[in-house]
SEKOLTI-769452 format. One record per residue (C-alpha): residue number from 1; residue in three letters; x negated, y negated, z negated. Coordinates in Angstrom, 2 decimals. Layout:
<recs>
<n NUM res ALA X X Y Y Z Z>
...
</recs>
This chain:
<recs>
<n 1 res MET X -67.03 Y -169.14 Z 41.28>
<n 2 res ARG X -66.89 Y -172.44 Z 43.16>
<n 3 res ARG X -63.38 Y -171.69 Z 44.41>
<n 4 res LEU X -62.24 Y -171.28 Z 40.81>
<n 5 res PHE X -63.78 Y -174.62 Z 39.84>
<n 6 res ASP X -62.29 Y -176.38 Z 42.86>
<n 7 res ALA X -58.85 Y -174.97 Z 42.01>
<n 8 res ALA X -59.15 Y -176.29 Z 38.46>
<n 9 res VAL X -60.04 Y -179.77 Z 39.73>
<n 10 res ALA X -57.29 Y -179.74 Z 42.37>
<n 11 res SER X -54.62 Y -178.84 Z 39.81>
<n 12 res ALA X -55.31 Y -182.06 Z 37.92>
<n 13 res GLN X -55.29 Y -184.49 Z 40.83>
<n 14 res PRO X -53.07 Y -187.47 Z 39.94>
<n 15 res ASP X -50.96 Y -187.24 Z 43.10>
<n 16 res VAL X -50.04 Y -183.72 Z 41.98>
<n 17 res CYS X -49.32 Y -184.28 Z 38.30>
<n 18 res VAL X -48.36 Y -187.96 Z 37.82>
<n 19 res PRO X -45.09 Y -188.47 Z 39.77>
<n 20 res ALA X -42.96 Y -186.03 Z 37.75>
<n 21 res HIS X -43.70 Y -187.96 Z 34.54>
<n 22 res LEU X -43.05 Y -191.49 Z 35.77>
<n 23 res PRO X -39.91 Y -193.35 Z 34.62>
<n 24 res ARG X -37.00 Y -192.97 Z 37.00>
<n 25 res MET X -36.19 Y -195.76 Z 39.42>
<n 26 res ASP X -33.08 Y -196.66 Z 37.40>
<n 27 res GLU X -35.28 Y -197.13 Z 34.32>
<n 28 res LEU X -37.36 Y -199.85 Z 35.98>
<n 29 res PRO X -36.69 Y -203.52 Z 35.14>
<n 30 res GLY X -33.57 Y -204.96 Z 36.76>
<n 31 res MET X -33.99 Y -207.51 Z 39.53>
<n 32 res GLY X -34.77 Y -210.92 Z 38.05>
<n 33 res ARG X -34.61 Y -209.66 Z 34.47>
<n 34 res GLY X -37.99 Y -208.14 Z 33.79>
<n 35 res ARG X -41.43 Y -207.22 Z 35.03>
<n 36 res LEU X -43.18 Y -203.92 Z 35.67>
<n 37 res ILE X -46.78 Y -204.13 Z 34.52>
<n 38 res VAL X -49.26 Y -201.32 Z 35.07>
<n 39 res ILE X -52.43 Y -201.09 Z 32.97>
<n 40 res GLY X -54.92 Y -198.31 Z 32.54>
<n 41 res ALA X -58.42 Y -197.08 Z 31.95>
<n 42 res GLY X -60.38 Y -193.92 Z 32.66>
<n 43 res LYS X -62.05 Y -191.94 Z 35.40>
<n 44 res ALA X -58.69 Y -190.86 Z 36.81>
<n 45 res SER X -56.84 Y -194.14 Z 36.25>
<n 46 res ALA X -57.32 Y -195.61 Z 39.74>
<n 47 res ALA X -56.05 Y -192.44 Z 41.41>
<n 48 res MET X -53.17 Y -192.43 Z 38.90>
<n 49 res ALA X -52.35 Y -196.01 Z 39.90>
<n 50 res GLN X -52.42 Y -195.02 Z 43.56>
<n 51 res ALA X -50.00 Y -192.16 Z 42.87>
<n 52 res LEU X -47.72 Y -194.56 Z 40.95>
<n 53 res GLU X -47.65 Y -197.07 Z 43.81>
<n 54 res ALA X -46.80 Y -194.35 Z 46.30>
<n 55 res HIS X -43.98 Y -193.09 Z 44.06>
<n 56 res TYR X -42.46 Y -196.57 Z 43.71>
<n 57 res ALA X -43.15 Y -197.62 Z 47.31>
<n 58 res ASP X -39.47 Y -198.39 Z 47.97>
<n 59 res TRP X -38.87 Y -200.29 Z 44.73>
<n 60 res PRO X -38.33 Y -203.98 Z 45.60>
<n 61 res GLY X -39.02 Y -205.40 Z 42.17>
<n 62 res ARG X -42.04 Y -207.23 Z 40.85>
<n 63 res MET X -45.03 Y -205.03 Z 40.03>
<n 64 res GLU X -48.48 Y -206.13 Z 38.94>
<n 65 res GLY X -51.30 Y -204.58 Z 37.01>
<n 66 res LEU X -54.92 Y -204.02 Z 36.16>
<n 67 res VAL X -56.72 Y -200.70 Z 35.87>
<n 68 res VAL X -60.40 Y -200.12 Z 35.09>
<n 69 res THR X -62.28 Y -197.02 Z 36.21>
<n 70 res ARG X -65.85 Y -195.79 Z 36.54>
<n 71 res TYR X -68.09 Y -197.08 Z 39.32>
<n 72 res GLY X -67.37 Y -195.02 Z 42.43>
<n 73 res TYR X -64.00 Y -193.78 Z 41.13>
<n 74 res GLY X -61.83 Y -196.53 Z 42.58>
<n 75 res ALA X -58.84 Y -195.91 Z 44.86>
<n 76 res PRO X -57.15 Y -198.41 Z 47.21>
<n 77 res CYS X -54.01 Y -200.01 Z 45.75>
<n 78 res SER X -51.92 Y -202.88 Z 47.09>
<n 79 res ARG X -50.17 Y -204.26 Z 43.99>
<n 80 res ILE X -52.39 Y -203.05 Z 41.16>
<n 81 res GLU X -55.89 Y -204.48 Z 40.79>
<n 82 res ILE X -58.64 Y -201.89 Z 40.42>
<n 83 res VAL X -61.81 Y -202.85 Z 38.55>
<n 84 res GLU X -64.89 Y -200.62 Z 38.34>
<n 85 res ALA X -67.20 Y -200.62 Z 35.33>
<n 86 res ALA X -69.93 Y -198.55 Z 33.69>
<n 87 res HIS X -69.60 Y -195.21 Z 31.92>
<n 88 res PRO X -70.73 Y -193.72 Z 29.52>
<n 89 res VAL X -72.58 Y -196.83 Z 28.28>
<n 90 res PRO X -70.27 Y -199.83 Z 28.77>
<n 91 res ASP X -71.10 Y -203.03 Z 30.65>
<n 92 res ASP X -69.88 Y -206.59 Z 31.09>
<n 93 res ALA X -67.42 Y -205.61 Z 33.84>
<n 94 res GLY X -65.59 Y -203.34 Z 31.39>
<n 95 res LEU X -65.65 Y -206.04 Z 28.72>
<n 96 res LYS X -64.07 Y -208.62 Z 31.02>
<n 97 res ALA X -61.49 Y -206.09 Z 32.25>
<n 98 res ALA X -60.45 Y -205.35 Z 28.66>
<n 99 res GLN X -60.11 Y -209.05 Z 27.89>
<n 100 res ARG X -57.97 Y -209.61 Z 31.00>
<n 101 res MET X -55.83 Y -206.57 Z 30.21>
<n 102 res LEU X -54.92 Y -207.95 Z 26.81>
<n 103 res GLN X -54.10 Y -211.31 Z 28.39>
<n 104 res LEU X -51.90 Y -209.62 Z 31.00>
<n 105 res VAL X -49.59 Y -208.12 Z 28.38>
<n 106 res GLN X -49.25 Y -211.25 Z 26.27>
<n 107 res GLY X -45.82 Y -212.84 Z 25.95>
<n 108 res LEU X -43.76 Y -209.93 Z 27.29>
<n 109 res SER X -40.04 Y -209.59 Z 26.59>
<n 110 res SER X -37.81 Y -206.66 Z 25.76>
<n 111 res HIS X -36.74 Y -206.58 Z 29.42>
<n 112 res ASP X -40.27 Y -205.74 Z 30.60>
<n 113 res LEU X -41.72 Y -202.29 Z 31.17>
<n 114 res VAL X -45.42 Y -201.49 Z 30.78>
<n 115 res ILE X -46.80 Y -198.24 Z 32.19>
<n 116 res ALA X -50.25 Y -197.33 Z 30.86>
<n 117 res LEU X -52.39 Y -194.86 Z 32.79>
<n 118 res ILE X -54.96 Y -193.40 Z 30.43>
<n 119 res SER X -57.58 Y -190.73 Z 31.10>
<n 120 res GLY X -60.94 Y -189.58 Z 29.84>
<n 121 res GLY X -63.72 Y -192.15 Z 30.05>
<n 122 res GLY X -61.38 Y -194.98 Z 29.12>
<n 123 res SER X -63.11 Y -195.55 Z 25.80>
<n 124 res ALA X -66.37 Y -196.73 Z 27.40>
<n 125 res LEU X -64.45 Y -198.61 Z 30.09>
<n 126 res LEU X -62.60 Y -200.79 Z 27.55>
<n 127 res PRO X -65.52 Y -201.98 Z 25.41>
<n 128 res LEU X -63.91 Y -204.99 Z 23.72>
<n 129 res PRO X -65.58 Y -205.39 Z 20.32>
<n 130 res LEU X -64.06 Y -206.79 Z 17.19>
<n 131 res PRO X -65.06 Y -210.34 Z 16.20>
<n 132 res GLY X -68.55 Y -210.27 Z 14.75>
<n 133 res LEU X -69.79 Y -207.65 Z 17.24>
<n 134 res THR X -71.14 Y -208.09 Z 20.77>
<n 135 res LEU X -71.17 Y -205.97 Z 23.89>
<n 136 res ALA X -74.82 Y -205.21 Z 23.20>
<n 137 res ASP X -73.79 Y -203.93 Z 19.77>
<n 138 res LYS X -71.16 Y -201.67 Z 21.34>
<n 139 res GLN X -73.70 Y -200.37 Z 23.84>
<n 140 res ALA X -76.13 Y -199.54 Z 21.04>
<n 141 res VAL X -73.45 Y -197.74 Z 19.04>
<n 142 res ASN X -72.35 Y -195.78 Z 22.12>
<n 143 res ARG X -75.92 Y -194.64 Z 22.87>
<n 144 res ALA X -76.44 Y -193.62 Z 19.26>
<n 145 res LEU X -73.20 Y -191.65 Z 19.18>
<n 146 res LEU X -74.00 Y -189.85 Z 22.44>
<n 147 res GLN X -77.35 Y -188.72 Z 21.03>
<n 148 res SER X -76.12 Y -187.85 Z 17.54>
<n 149 res GLY X -74.43 Y -184.50 Z 18.14>
<n 150 res ALA X -71.09 Y -185.84 Z 16.87>
<n 151 res THR X -67.95 Y -184.31 Z 18.37>
<n 152 res ILE X -65.79 Y -186.36 Z 20.73>
<n 153 res THR X -63.17 Y -186.70 Z 17.97>
<n 154 res GLU X -65.79 Y -188.09 Z 15.59>
<n 155 res MET X -67.22 Y -190.45 Z 18.19>
<n 156 res ASN X -63.79 Y -191.82 Z 18.98>
<n 157 res THR X -63.01 Y -192.36 Z 15.30>
<n 158 res VAL X -65.99 Y -194.68 Z 15.08>
<n 159 res ARG X -65.23 Y -196.41 Z 18.39>
<n 160 res ARG X -61.62 Y -197.18 Z 17.43>
<n 161 res HIS X -62.61 Y -199.00 Z 14.29>
<n 162 res LEU X -65.09 Y -201.26 Z 16.07>
<n 163 res SER X -62.71 Y -202.15 Z 18.90>
<n 164 res ALA X -60.26 Y -204.98 Z 19.51>
<n 165 res ILE X -58.22 Y -202.95 Z 22.01>
<n 166 res LYS X -58.36 Y -199.25 Z 21.03>
<n 167 res GLY X -56.58 Y -197.44 Z 18.20>
<n 168 res GLY X -53.12 Y -198.68 Z 19.21>
<n 169 res ARG X -54.10 Y -202.35 Z 19.52>
<n 170 res LEU X -53.26 Y -202.51 Z 23.24>
<n 171 res ALA X -49.82 Y -201.04 Z 22.52>
<n 172 res ALA X -49.21 Y -203.59 Z 19.77>
<n 173 res ALA X -50.08 Y -206.37 Z 22.22>
<n 174 res CYS X -47.35 Y -205.13 Z 24.59>
<n 175 res HIS X -44.57 Y -205.49 Z 22.00>
<n 176 res PRO X -41.60 Y -206.04 Z 22.40>
<n 177 res ALA X -41.74 Y -204.58 Z 25.93>
<n 178 res ARG X -41.06 Y -200.90 Z 26.50>
<n 179 res LEU X -44.33 Y -198.99 Z 26.87>
<n 180 res VAL X -44.72 Y -195.62 Z 28.60>
<n 181 res THR X -48.19 Y -194.09 Z 28.53>
<n 182 res LEU X -49.16 Y -191.32 Z 30.95>
<n 183 res MET X -52.20 Y -189.41 Z 29.75>
<n 184 res MET X -54.63 Y -186.96 Z 31.31>
<n 185 res SER X -56.35 Y -185.10 Z 28.50>
<n 186 res ASP X -60.07 Y -184.46 Z 28.46>
<n 187 res VAL X -60.30 Y -183.67 Z 24.74>
<n 188 res PRO X -59.99 Y -180.47 Z 22.69>
<n 189 res GLY X -56.48 Y -180.11 Z 21.34>
<n 190 res ASP X -55.05 Y -182.76 Z 23.71>
<n 191 res HIS X -54.66 Y -185.21 Z 20.81>
<n 192 res ALA X -53.41 Y -188.51 Z 22.21>
<n 193 res ILE X -55.49 Y -190.58 Z 19.81>
<n 194 res ASP X -58.70 Y -189.08 Z 21.20>
<n 195 res ILE X -57.92 Y -189.68 Z 24.88>
<n 196 res ALA X -59.87 Y -192.88 Z 25.67>
<n 197 res SER X -59.83 Y -193.59 Z 21.90>
<n 198 res GLY X -56.06 Y -194.10 Z 21.97>
<n 199 res PRO X -55.51 Y -197.73 Z 23.06>
<n 200 res THR X -51.72 Y -197.26 Z 23.24>
<n 201 res VAL X -50.99 Y -194.77 Z 20.44>
<n 202 res PRO X -51.04 Y -195.05 Z 16.63>
<n 203 res ASP X -54.20 Y -194.06 Z 14.80>
<n 204 res PRO X -54.01 Y -192.11 Z 11.52>
<n 205 res THR X -57.77 Y -192.34 Z 10.86>
<n 206 res THR X -59.32 Y -195.07 Z 8.73>
<n 207 res CYS X -62.28 Y -197.40 Z 8.44>
<n 208 res GLU X -63.48 Y -195.29 Z 5.54>
<n 209 res GLN X -63.63 Y -192.20 Z 7.74>
<n 210 res ALA X -65.55 Y -194.10 Z 10.43>
<n 211 res LEU X -68.02 Y -195.28 Z 7.81>
<n 212 res ASP X -68.50 Y -191.73 Z 6.53>
<n 213 res LEU X -69.33 Y -190.54 Z 10.06>
<n 214 res ILE X -71.88 Y -193.29 Z 10.59>
<n 215 res GLU X -73.62 Y -192.29 Z 7.39>
<n 216 res ARG X -73.32 Y -188.54 Z 8.03>
<n 217 res TYR X -74.97 Y -188.68 Z 11.44>
<n 218 res ARG X -77.44 Y -191.39 Z 10.46>
<n 219 res LEU X -76.94 Y -193.21 Z 13.73>
<n 220 res ASP X -80.10 Y -194.63 Z 15.22>
<n 221 res LEU X -79.16 Y -198.30 Z 14.92>
<n 222 res ALA X -81.19 Y -201.42 Z 14.24>
<n 223 res PRO X -81.01 Y -202.32 Z 10.52>
<n 224 res THR X -79.21 Y -205.62 Z 11.18>
<n 225 res LEU X -76.54 Y -203.96 Z 13.33>
<n 226 res HIS X -76.13 Y -201.12 Z 10.82>
<n 227 res HIS X -75.48 Y -203.61 Z 8.01>
<n 228 res THR X -73.04 Y -205.60 Z 10.16>
<n 229 res ILE X -71.01 Y -202.50 Z 10.99>
<n 230 res VAL X -71.01 Y -201.22 Z 7.43>
<n 231 res ASP X -69.82 Y -204.61 Z 6.13>
<n 232 res LEU X -67.10 Y -204.79 Z 8.78>
<n 233 res LEU X -65.77 Y -201.33 Z 7.99>
<n 234 res ARG X -65.91 Y -201.85 Z 4.23>
<n 235 res SER X -63.94 Y -205.09 Z 4.60>
<n 236 res GLY X -61.08 Y -203.29 Z 6.33>
<n 237 res HIS X -61.08 Y -205.78 Z 9.22>
<n 238 res GLY X -61.59 Y -202.89 Z 11.64>
<n 239 res GLU X -58.42 Y -201.06 Z 10.60>
<n 240 res SER X -56.39 Y -199.77 Z 13.53>
<n 241 res ILE X -52.64 Y -199.61 Z 14.18>
<n 242 res LYS X -51.02 Y -196.92 Z 12.03>
<n 243 res PRO X -48.08 Y -194.56 Z 12.64>
<n 244 res GLY X -44.78 Y -196.26 Z 11.82>
<n 245 res ASP X -45.96 Y -199.73 Z 12.81>
<n 246 res PRO X -42.84 Y -201.55 Z 14.14>
<n 247 res ARG X -44.82 Y -202.92 Z 17.10>
<n 248 res LEU X -44.99 Y -199.37 Z 18.47>
<n 249 res SER X -41.27 Y -198.67 Z 18.09>
<n 250 res ARG X -40.69 Y -198.82 Z 21.87>
<n 251 res ALA X -43.83 Y -196.92 Z 22.85>
<n 252 res GLU X -43.89 Y -193.33 Z 24.09>
<n 253 res SER X -46.58 Y -191.05 Z 25.50>
<n 254 res ARG X -46.40 Y -188.31 Z 28.13>
<n 255 res LEU X -49.15 Y -185.77 Z 28.78>
<n 256 res VAL X -49.40 Y -185.23 Z 32.54>
<n 257 res ALA X -52.50 Y -183.02 Z 32.80>
<n 258 res ALA X -54.63 Y -181.01 Z 30.40>
<n 259 res PRO X -57.50 Y -178.50 Z 30.40>
<n 260 res GLN X -55.15 Y -175.53 Z 29.93>
<n 261 res GLN X -53.41 Y -176.08 Z 33.26>
<n 262 res ALA X -56.78 Y -176.28 Z 35.03>
<n 263 res LEU X -57.82 Y -172.96 Z 33.53>
<n 264 res GLU X -54.49 Y -171.41 Z 34.52>
<n 265 res ALA X -54.97 Y -172.64 Z 38.10>
<n 266 res ALA X -58.38 Y -170.99 Z 38.24>
<n 267 res ALA X -56.96 Y -167.80 Z 36.75>
<n 268 res ALA X -54.32 Y -167.72 Z 39.47>
<n 269 res VAL X -56.99 Y -167.93 Z 42.17>
<n 270 res ALA X -58.95 Y -165.09 Z 40.56>
<n 271 res ALA X -55.80 Y -162.95 Z 40.38>
<n 272 res SER X -55.04 Y -163.62 Z 44.04>
<n 273 res GLU X -58.46 Y -162.18 Z 44.87>
<n 274 res GLY X -57.92 Y -159.08 Z 42.76>
<n 275 res VAL X -59.97 Y -160.06 Z 39.70>
<n 276 res ARG X -58.40 Y -160.24 Z 36.27>
<n 277 res ALA X -58.98 Y -163.53 Z 34.47>
<n 278 res TYR X -58.95 Y -164.06 Z 30.71>
<n 279 res ILE X -58.72 Y -167.53 Z 29.17>
<n 280 res LEU X -60.80 Y -167.61 Z 26.00>
<n 281 res GLY X -59.64 Y -171.08 Z 24.99>
<n 282 res ASP X -59.24 Y -174.62 Z 26.29>
<n 283 res SER X -60.85 Y -176.39 Z 23.33>
<n 284 res LEU X -64.16 Y -174.70 Z 22.53>
<n 285 res GLU X -66.48 Y -177.06 Z 20.68>
<n 286 res GLY X -69.92 Y -176.94 Z 19.10>
<n 287 res GLU X -73.52 Y -177.36 Z 20.19>
<n 288 res ALA X -73.65 Y -176.51 Z 23.89>
<n 289 res ARG X -76.56 Y -174.09 Z 23.50>
<n 290 res ASP X -74.77 Y -172.27 Z 20.68>
<n 291 res VAL X -71.56 Y -171.92 Z 22.70>
<n 292 res GLY X -73.61 Y -170.60 Z 25.62>
<n 293 res ARG X -75.30 Y -168.02 Z 23.42>
<n 294 res VAL X -71.96 Y -166.80 Z 22.05>
<n 295 res LEU X -70.43 Y -166.57 Z 25.53>
<n 296 res GLY X -73.50 Y -164.63 Z 26.62>
<n 297 res GLY X -73.02 Y -162.13 Z 23.82>
<n 298 res MET X -69.37 Y -161.67 Z 24.76>
<n 299 res SER X -70.32 Y -161.10 Z 28.39>
<n 300 res LEU X -72.80 Y -158.40 Z 27.47>
<n 301 res GLN X -70.18 Y -156.69 Z 25.30>
<n 302 res VAL X -67.85 Y -156.52 Z 28.30>
<n 303 res VAL X -70.61 Y -155.11 Z 30.52>
<n 304 res GLN X -71.99 Y -152.60 Z 28.03>
<n 305 res ARG X -68.92 Y -151.60 Z 25.99>
<n 306 res GLY X -65.89 Y -152.54 Z 28.04>
<n 307 res GLN X -64.75 Y -154.66 Z 25.10>
<n 308 res PRO X -62.63 Y -156.67 Z 24.67>
<n 309 res PHE X -62.01 Y -156.60 Z 28.44>
<n 310 res GLN X -62.74 Y -154.21 Z 31.27>
<n 311 res ALA X -64.86 Y -155.31 Z 34.22>
<n 312 res PRO X -64.45 Y -156.62 Z 36.83>
<n 313 res CYS X -63.09 Y -159.77 Z 35.24>
<n 314 res VAL X -63.59 Y -163.49 Z 34.86>
<n 315 res LEU X -63.87 Y -165.17 Z 31.46>
<n 316 res LEU X -62.58 Y -168.76 Z 31.57>
<n 317 res SER X -62.93 Y -171.46 Z 28.93>
<n 318 res GLY X -62.73 Y -175.21 Z 28.49>
<n 319 res GLY X -63.37 Y -177.79 Z 25.82>
<n 320 res GLU X -66.09 Y -180.28 Z 25.07>
<n 321 res THR X -69.38 Y -179.18 Z 23.59>
<n 322 res THR X -72.08 Y -181.52 Z 22.32>
<n 323 res VAL X -75.80 Y -181.91 Z 22.88>
<n 324 res THR X -78.11 Y -183.17 Z 20.17>
<n 325 res LEU X -81.02 Y -184.60 Z 22.13>
<n 326 res ARG X -84.31 Y -183.25 Z 20.81>
<n 327 res GLY X -86.44 Y -183.24 Z 23.95>
<n 328 res ASP X -87.25 Y -185.51 Z 26.85>
<n 329 res GLY X -84.84 Y -183.89 Z 29.32>
<n 330 res ARG X -81.79 Y -185.36 Z 31.01>
<n 331 res GLY X -79.13 Y -183.78 Z 28.80>
<n 332 res GLY X -75.78 Y -182.62 Z 30.14>
<n 333 res ARG X -73.63 Y -180.39 Z 27.98>
<n 334 res ASN X -72.46 Y -178.12 Z 30.80>
<n 335 res VAL X -75.91 Y -177.33 Z 32.14>
<n 336 res GLU X -77.26 Y -176.88 Z 28.61>
<n 337 res CYS X -74.47 Y -174.41 Z 27.81>
<n 338 res LEU X -75.02 Y -172.58 Z 31.10>
<n 339 res LEU X -78.79 Y -172.34 Z 30.68>
<n 340 res SER X -78.34 Y -170.94 Z 27.18>
<n 341 res LEU X -75.81 Y -168.45 Z 28.57>
<n 342 res ALA X -78.19 Y -167.39 Z 31.35>
<n 343 res ILE X -81.01 Y -166.84 Z 28.86>
<n 344 res ALA X -78.70 Y -164.84 Z 26.55>
<n 345 res THR X -77.63 Y -162.50 Z 29.36>
<n 346 res GLY X -81.24 Y -162.01 Z 30.46>
<n 347 res GLY X -80.62 Y -161.80 Z 34.19>
<n 348 res HIS X -78.13 Y -158.94 Z 33.92>
<n 349 res PRO X -77.30 Y -157.72 Z 37.45>
<n 350 res ARG X -73.52 Y -157.86 Z 36.89>
<n 351 res ILE X -73.13 Y -161.37 Z 35.42>
<n 352 res TRP X -72.71 Y -164.74 Z 37.14>
<n 353 res GLY X -71.69 Y -168.08 Z 35.64>
<n 354 res LEU X -70.56 Y -171.62 Z 36.41>
<n 355 res ALA X -70.09 Y -174.59 Z 34.11>
<n 356 res GLY X -69.06 Y -178.04 Z 35.21>
<n 357 res ASP X -67.23 Y -181.18 Z 34.17>
<n 358 res THR X -64.02 Y -181.66 Z 36.12>
<n 359 res ASP X -64.78 Y -185.37 Z 36.50>
<n 360 res GLY X -67.90 Y -184.56 Z 38.53>
<n 361 res VAL X -70.33 Y -186.01 Z 35.98>
<n 362 res ASP X -72.21 Y -183.97 Z 33.38>
<n 363 res GLY X -73.84 Y -186.29 Z 30.87>
<n 364 res ALA X -75.25 Y -189.32 Z 32.67>
<n 365 res GLU X -75.96 Y -187.44 Z 35.90>
<n 366 res GLU X -73.94 Y -187.60 Z 39.12>
<n 367 res ILE X -73.86 Y -183.80 Z 38.97>
<n 368 res ALA X -70.83 Y -181.83 Z 37.80>
<n 369 res GLY X -72.76 Y -178.82 Z 36.50>
<n 370 res ALA X -74.43 Y -175.70 Z 37.86>
<n 371 res THR X -74.18 Y -171.99 Z 38.61>
<n 372 res PHE X -76.41 Y -169.04 Z 37.76>
<n 373 res GLY X -76.70 Y -165.47 Z 38.98>
<n 374 res PRO X -78.66 Y -162.32 Z 38.18>
<n 375 res ASP X -81.78 Y -163.70 Z 39.92>
<n 376 res THR X -81.78 Y -167.20 Z 38.37>
<n 377 res LEU X -84.27 Y -166.48 Z 35.58>
<n 378 res SER X -86.65 Y -164.51 Z 37.79>
<n 379 res ARG X -86.68 Y -167.26 Z 40.42>
<n 380 res ALA X -87.40 Y -169.80 Z 37.70>
<n 381 res TRP X -90.40 Y -167.82 Z 36.47>
<n 382 res GLU X -91.68 Y -167.46 Z 40.03>
<n 383 res ALA X -91.44 Y -171.24 Z 40.42>
<n 384 res GLY X -93.42 Y -171.76 Z 37.22>
<n 385 res ILE X -90.38 Y -172.92 Z 35.23>
<n 386 res LYS X -89.95 Y -171.53 Z 31.72>
<n 387 res PRO X -86.20 Y -171.26 Z 30.95>
<n 388 res ALA X -86.59 Y -171.47 Z 27.18>
<n 389 res HIS X -88.88 Y -174.47 Z 27.54>
<n 390 res SER X -86.30 Y -176.26 Z 29.70>
<n 391 res LEU X -83.62 Y -175.54 Z 27.11>
<n 392 res ALA X -85.80 Y -176.82 Z 24.27>
<n 393 res ARG X -86.34 Y -180.06 Z 26.23>
<n 394 res ASN X -82.58 Y -180.49 Z 26.92>
<n 395 res ASP X -83.44 Y -180.33 Z 30.63>
<n 396 res GLY X -80.74 Y -178.12 Z 32.08>
<n 397 res HIS X -80.27 Y -180.49 Z 35.00>
<n 398 res GLY X -83.95 Y -180.33 Z 35.92>
<n 399 res PHE X -83.91 Y -176.53 Z 35.63>
<n 400 res PHE X -80.93 Y -175.88 Z 37.89>
<n 401 res GLN X -81.77 Y -178.65 Z 40.36>
<n 402 res ALA X -85.20 Y -177.13 Z 40.94>
<n 403 res LEU X -83.51 Y -173.82 Z 41.82>
<n 404 res GLY X -80.86 Y -175.37 Z 44.08>
<n 405 res GLU X -78.05 Y -174.29 Z 41.76>
<n 406 res SER X -76.54 Y -177.67 Z 40.83>
<n 407 res VAL X -72.84 Y -178.21 Z 41.50>
<n 408 res VAL X -72.34 Y -181.65 Z 43.07>
<n 409 res THR X -68.77 Y -182.77 Z 43.81>
<n 410 res GLY X -68.97 Y -186.54 Z 44.00>
<n 411 res PRO X -66.20 Y -188.52 Z 42.26>
<n 412 res THR X -63.26 Y -186.17 Z 41.65>
<n 413 res ARG X -60.99 Y -188.99 Z 40.35>
<n 414 res THR X -59.63 Y -186.73 Z 37.66>
<n 415 res ASN X -60.80 Y -185.58 Z 34.25>
<n 416 res VAL X -59.52 Y -182.60 Z 32.27>
<n 417 res ASN X -62.72 Y -181.80 Z 30.43>
<n 418 res ASP X -65.25 Y -179.05 Z 30.98>
<n 419 res PHE X -64.72 Y -175.84 Z 32.92>
<n 420 res ARG X -66.65 Y -172.60 Z 32.39>
<n 421 res ALA X -66.29 Y -169.35 Z 34.27>
<n 422 res ILE X -68.24 Y -166.10 Z 33.81>
<n 423 res LEU X -67.83 Y -163.44 Z 36.47>
<n 424 res ILE X -68.55 Y -159.89 Z 35.32>
<n 425 res ALA X -68.70 Y -157.42 Z 38.21>
</recs>
């Protein structure tokens, strides 16, 4: 199971997937006529910048840049500055990096080339609020969104309309330079606008939609902040850059890595070891515990009925589930999904599972995810741990850590969303 997960992570390493998508050497600014500026944000952005520098090592022209990544996810670069900041709740380091990034792309000409390196996590790492809002306001909104049960698409819709840099605003600031964005997707459907809340791509969503989401999920915000945000959105001052905007006429985006390729890499490893692998989907969404219960039911159908697949096999899936915090646990969508799956399969002797985030961080924990086997539930009971009670408390991390079944990778410096594998013997 761990070999499958490691293969998925390895397939999305920037030094593997970035170079083929970079502009050719003859597309770079001519000597003395233009500048090459590299900007970026996300958990993989520093490693992407490192891969870019290595690819252009022999280019004699002028290169400069600024990339912001999560604390601990930096990578040594010689010409591109790497800044580390907080994720998932933003901090002042991210705020200052966003301000400097906008300044860096001011006053460019049509001879200049900007390469943007964008990956998951970039939304929290570029927390530049619109006038009238503060960093503390953005932090409060981010916490409320993370606890609301909203999907990543819904969360990013709100974030874009409270930001001075997301929703295409960074791209507009680069005009009239040519802009090439390289993206690593960590979102269901690989929609560019949802990767880091789309700082360099046009945004078709509206302030009205963001306002509807705030009201639908009844975000836990202080009354004063709630009124400020509602007034801002109703005024239209938070509107993002729309498709067809002339400032984006020289902007293009290239997807360099996505959850599907990570699942295919894992499937190839399984096949090489004589086990058939079936990819159920790369964009499964919903409450983590509900997804786990459904996957558990499918696993039992394979074991008991040989439908829709024959054992032995591995069921692979990706996507981004959500956790609505109800208890006092530590959250984590992967461990919550996995615990629900383990409970649903009831310790069946032929079923094992793994769920982990390819960035190495599940929720706010420095833990990628966990594994379970046929003896997981019985060992929990012997240790005095009630599985259903842990699930009710949103404490999947505490449950699996106590049993020694956490998956800890450290910073992977990539991010192609969640990875789930169920082995049926």
